[in-house]
N, C-alpha and C positions, 0 to 999 in steps of 0.2 A: 639581087636588085633592091630588096628591102634594105639591106645594109648600106648600099650606096646612097639611097634616099636619106637614111638615118644620119650618115656622115655629113651629107650636104646640109641637112637641117641643123645639126649641131654647129657647123661652121657658120651658118647664117645667124643663129642665135648669138654666137660669140661675137660676131661683127656688130650686131645690133646693140649688145651690151656694152661693147667698147665705145661705140659711137655715142650711146646715151651718157656714159661717164664723162665723155669729152664735151658734150653738147652745151652744158650750162656755161662753162668758161668761154667756149667759142662764141656763143651768142653775145656775151658781155664784151669780149674783145672786139667783135665785129661792130657792135654799136658804138663803143668808145673810139674805135679807129675811124669811124665815118661820121662823127659829129664834133662840132667845135664846142659843144656845151656839156659833154659828158664828164661827170664827176660824181662819185658815190661814196658813201660810208656804209658798206654792206654789214648787215647783222650776221655774224658768223655763228654766234652762240649766245643766247639769252641765259646767262648763268643763274641769275636770281631776279625775278620780276615782281617781288612782293615786299611789303613793309609789315613786319610783325609787331603789332601794337603791344604785345606782351614782352618784347625784347628789343626796344628801340635802340639801345646802345650798340647792339650787334647786328642790326638790320642794315644791309648794304645792297643797293641796287647795282647789279653787275651785268655788263654786256660786252662781248668781244666784238670789236669792229675792225674792218679792213677797208683801207682807202684805195680807190682806183680812179685813174683818169686816162686820157688818150695821150699823155706825155710821159708814161712810165712812172707816174707818181710825182713828177717834178713840180706840178702845180699846187701841191698840198702845202698850205701855210699853217692852219690851225682850225679848231672848231670851238664855238661857244656852247655852253650848256645853260639852259633856262629851266625853271621849275614853276609849276602852279599847283593849286590844290582844289579838288572838287569835293565838297561835302555832300554826301548822299544820304546822310542820316536824317530821318524825318522826326526831329525833336523840337521843331519850332525855332531853332537857332541855326543860321547859315554861317558856317566858318570857312566858306570858300575863299581862296586867296588868288589874286591876279598874278600873272607871270612875273618872275623876278630873275635877274641874272645870278647864276651860281659860280661859274668859273670858265676860264679859257684853257683849252688843252692844246699844247704846242706840238709841232711835228716830232720833236724829240721823244714824245711819249708814245709814238707809234713807229717803232724802228722797223726796218725792212725785215720781213720774215724770210729766213734763208730757204725754207722749204717751198714757199709760194712766190717769193719775189716781190711782194707788195707790202706797204706799211700796214702793220697790224698791232693792235694793243687792246687792253681791257680797261673799260671805263668803270670806275668804282665811285658810287655816290652814297656816302653814309647818310642814314636817315637823320642823324643829329645835325649834320650840316644843312640838309634841306629844310628841316623844321625851323632852324635858327634863321635862315635866309627868308623864310616865309612869315616869320613872326608867329609860329604856332607852338603850343605846348602839347605834351603827350596826351593830356586828358581831353584834348579837342579832337582826337582821332577816334574813329569807330570802324568796326568791320564793315566793308562795303564802300568806304571812302576811297578816293583815288588820288595819287600823286602823279601829275602830268609832267613828263620831261620832254624838252624839245632841243634839238641840236641845230646849230647853224654852221655849215661848212664854209670855210673861207679859203679862197684860192689866192695865189701870189699875184694874179692879174686883176684882183679886185672884185671878182665875182663871188657871189654867195648862193648857197643852196640850203633850203630848209623845207619844212612842212607846216602849213598853217591849218591843216585839217584836224589836228589834235586827235591822234588815235594810232595805236600800234598796228602796223600791217603785218599779219601773220602768214599770208600766202598770196599767191597771184602775181607776184612781182619777181622776175628773175634776178633783179638787183638786190632784193631783200633790203632795201634802203629806205626805211620809213622816215628817218630823221625825227621820229617822235615815239614815245613809249608811255604807256599807262601802267603804273605800278599800283596794284591793288593793296589796300590795307586789310590785313588778315589777322587772326588771333590764333597763333600756334603756341602750344605749351606742352610740357611733359610733367604732370603732377599726378602720378599714379595713386597716391594716397588720398587725394581729394575726392570726396563723394564716391568712395568705394569701400567694399567690405560688407559687414553685416548691418542691416537696417530693418526696422519695423515699418511696414507699409500699411497705411490706413487711408480709407476714403473719408475725408473730413468735411466735404462740402459738395452739394449738388448730386445729381443722378442722371443717368441716361434713361432711355425709355423702358429698360428692363429693371429699373430700381438700382439697388446697390450691386455693382458689378465686382467690387474688390472687397472681400472680407479681410479683417486684420490678419496679417501674415508676416513671417520673417523671410527676408530675401537676401541673397548675396549679389552684390553689384560688382561687376568686373570692369576695370578701366583699361582703355587702349587709346592713348592720345586724347582726342576730344570726345571719344565714344564711351558711353556708359551703358552696359547691358546686364539684364537680369532675367530671371524666369518668374512669372507671376501665375497665381491660380485665379481664374476668372469664373464668375457665376457660382456663388456658394451653393453647394448641393450637387452641382454638376462637376465641379472641380476640373475645369478645362485649363490646361497649361498652355502658356504662350510666352514667347520672348517679349520683353518690354525694353525698347531701345531708345536711348536719348543721346543727344549731342550737345556739348557745352560750347556755344558759339558766341564769342565776344560778349560775355556777360549774360547771355540768354540760354535757357534750357529748351532745346528743340526736341519735341517728341516725334519719333518716326512712326509712320503708319504700321500697325500690326493687327492681326486678327486671330480668332480662336478656331477657325475652320468649321463653324456651325452656321447654318442659314435655314431659312424657311423656303421650301419649294425649289431648292437648287439655286437660290440667288447668291449675290455676293456675300461672303462670309462676314459675320458680325465682328466688329473691331473698334478701334479708336484712332484718333488722329490728333494733331496739335490743337491745343486749346487757345483761347483768346483772353488776355494777352499772353505772350510767352512768359514763363516764369524767369526769374533772374537768379544769379549766384554771385558769391563773393569773389571779385576779381583779384583779391589778394590771396586767395586759396587758403584761407585760415579757418573760416567758419562753415563747417559742413555738418554740424550737429543735427539741425532740422532743416530740411529742404522741401518746399512745396512745389509741386509740378502740376501744371494745368493741361488737361486733355478735354477733348470732346468725345464722350463715351457713346457707344452704339452708333458710331458714324464710320462705316455704314451699319445699318441695322439688320442686314441680312434679308431684306425684303419681307420683314415681319411686321411692318407698319407700326413699329414701336416708337420711332423717333429718337433723336439724340439729345444730349444735354451736356452742359459744361460741368466738369468735375474737377475738384482739387484733391490730389493724392499727396499725402504727407509721408516723407521718409525721415525716420528718426533713428539716429545712430545708436547702435547697441554696444 
């Protein structure tokens, strides 16, 4: 009897899985078959949704699109691509740009996909083309800024479909047809020799509530992409070891929170966090002989009522 129930259960699961795989396309087909307004540019694959400020010539926004309508794709004429720029950098200068026309993509660039039976193609938008159209130079871009792309779908009967909401839809729509994408400006690089190797670490300015937390010491800095990691000795006399982790983000050195596992009365361990302002580094990746890093030492202070303080740590290449 148990085996019978087991086989029935397996059969039921198989049917449910089969139905789930079919369901998405069936819903789309049903909607398109029963509306005179249905036309979509489905996002099949967002291949690259960023702009790398360190490699503008090779930065390309790429998305695979599939067109569907209730006439078997016969209504598809073309789609227009527009771009705008949102400056999110708080430096007193607003480089934001209003929307401009980039290009028209004709039906011939979305051939019928033999596997799926619908027009499908990849839209590629080089950052150089976008910046030129917007009248922007590379040095006006910073990490956290956004390039806004908008598509306008054009049908042979004169109708148009687009999105005025300005934002990438990442879920919640079975059409996956946002008609708009936000490409974040990021800072990616591979410079393993920059700010890595043997350095002299010195606490050259300021102090936390416990005084000088970092005695002069030789450290080895390991590089992994934007990450820089070393081991430091904290509290001279106690010689407590801890990881000291940093990230090189778009010209700024961000210190990650770390601690030494010591506290007063079982409180949060004594450690450090990012200082104010964040230190900077050479974006040409040439000068790494002396690098100053800002931290807030003794934050947290381990419930020792010592308080924290801004500290400058100097790394001098050996």
